[in-house]
N, C-alpha and C positions, 0 to 999 in steps of 0.2 A: 810550593810556589805561590799558592793563594795567600798563605800567611805572610810571605815576603811582600807581595803586592799590597796587602792590607796595611802592613807596617809602613810601607812607602807612601801611604795616604790615598791609595785607590779604593774607592767605595763602589758598591753595586750601582748606585745612581749614575756614577761616571760611565760605567760600562754600558748601562742601558741608554744613556744619552749618546754615546759613541755609536751604538747600534742603530738608533733612530737617525742619527746624522749620516751614517753610511747608506741607509735606505734613501734618504733625501738626496744625497750626492749622486747616487746611482740613477735616480729618476731625472735629476737635473742633467747629468751626463747624456742620458738617452735623449732628452728633449733638445739639447744642443746639437746632438749628432743628427737628428732629423733635419734640422735647419742648416747645419754647417757643413755636412759632408755631401759629396755628390753621390748619386745613385750607384750602388754596388760597392761602396767602400764601407767596411764594417769596423774600422778601428775604434771609433768612439763608442759604438755599441758594445764592443768587447770590453772596453774600459768600464762601462756601466755595469756589465755583468760581473767583472772582477771586483769592483767596489761593493756591489750588492752581496757578494759572497762573504764579506767581512761581517755582516750583521749577525749571522748565527754564532760566529765565534765570540762576538761581543756579548750577545745575549747569554750564551753559555758561561762566559766569564762572570757576567752579572749574577747569574743564578748561583754559581759557586761562591762568590763573594757574599751574597745575601745569606746563604746557608752558614758560612763562616761567621758572619756578623750575628746571626741568631744564636750560635753556640757560644 
């Protein structure tokens, strides 16, 4: 799978950037939820948590791609 992703043009830097972007999007979603949602509604907070869980996947993918690029 990593070989196919690398051949398709995906590099470790892309995965790391996606991980950092998902963290930023998670924080942004939380900040918007604090102002936009009424008390007791956790929809936007849940969206922020969901997006925040993408980061470890992207970081792991970045590490796998970096190892593949080194070999």
